[in-house]
C-alpha positions as CSV (number, residue, x, y, z in Angstrom):
1,M,29.2,77.6,51.3
2,V,32.4,75.6,51.1
3,P,31.8,72.1,49.6
4,A,32.4,69.2,51.9
5,V,35.7,67.6,51.3
6,K,35.3,63.9,50.8
7,K,37.9,61.6,52.3
8,Q,39.7,59.5,49.8
9,V,39.6,55.9,50.8
10,D,42.3,53.4,49.7
11,V,39.8,50.6,49.0
12,A,42.5,48.0,48.3
13,R,44.3,48.8,51.6
14,L,41.0,48.9,53.5
15,N,40.0,45.4,52.2
16,A,43.5,44.0,52.9
17,E,43.3,45.3,56.5
18,L,39.8,43.8,56.9
19,A,41.0,40.4,55.7
20,S,43.9,40.6,58.2
21,A,41.5,41.5,61.0
22,K,39.2,38.7,60.0
23,V,42.0,36.2,60.4
24,E,43.0,37.6,63.8
25,L,39.4,37.6,65.0
26,L,39.0,34.0,63.9
27,S,42.1,33.1,65.8
28,A,40.8,34.9,68.9
29,Q,37.5,33.1,68.6
30,C,39.2,29.7,68.3
31,A,41.2,30.5,71.5
32,V,38.0,31.4,73.4
33,D,36.3,28.3,72.1
34,R,39.1,26.1,73.4
35,I,38.6,27.7,76.9
36,R,34.8,27.6,76.6
37,L,34.8,23.9,75.8
38,Q,37.2,23.0,78.6
39,Y,35.9,25.1,81.5
40,S,32.6,26.3,82.8
41,T,31.9,30.0,83.0
42,Q,31.6,29.6,86.7
43,D,35.2,28.1,86.9
44,I,36.5,30.9,84.7
45,A,34.9,33.6,86.9
46,S,36.0,31.9,90.1
47,F,39.6,31.0,89.2
48,G,40.6,33.0,86.1
49,D,42.9,36.0,86.5
50,R,40.6,38.9,87.2
51,Q,42.8,41.5,85.3
52,S,42.9,39.3,82.2
53,L,39.2,38.6,82.3
54,K,38.4,42.3,82.7
55,R,40.6,43.3,79.8
56,A,39.2,40.5,77.6
57,I,35.6,41.6,78.5
58,A,36.5,45.2,77.7
59,S,38.0,44.2,74.4
60,A,35.0,42.1,73.5
61,G,32.7,44.9,74.4
62,A,34.6,47.4,72.2
63,L,34.5,44.9,69.3
64,Q,30.8,44.4,69.7
65,R,30.1,48.2,69.7
66,F,32.3,48.7,66.7
67,F,30.8,45.9,64.6
68,S,27.3,46.8,65.7
69,Q,27.9,50.3,64.3
70,I,29.1,48.9,61.0
71,E,26.1,46.6,60.9
72,N,23.8,49.6,61.4
73,D,25.7,51.5,58.7
74,L,25.4,48.5,56.3
75,G,21.6,48.4,56.9
76,S,21.4,52.1,56.2
77,N,23.5,51.8,53.0
78,E,21.4,48.9,51.8
79,A,18.1,50.7,52.6
80,G,19.4,53.8,50.7
81,A,20.5,51.7,47.7
82,N,17.1,49.9,47.6
83,S,15.2,53.2,47.7
84,R,17.2,54.5,44.6
85,K,16.1,51.5,42.5
């Protein structure tokens, strides 16, 4: 059998990219909060640009799926670490 080749991860780069993404996500959250505080969801659905709303909803869904997967992996990693203690 051929041993599995482990992918080398540049941890410093990964963490720098995570920090950058965190800032961008916080900015997006602030932009949404400004809209949320000013308009009702009914007004947004009735008068908002449909294409923009659909794209924003698709983006939010993709982010939710991605971070849910990471959250599940975190739980699995923590459970594995706890069982090795």
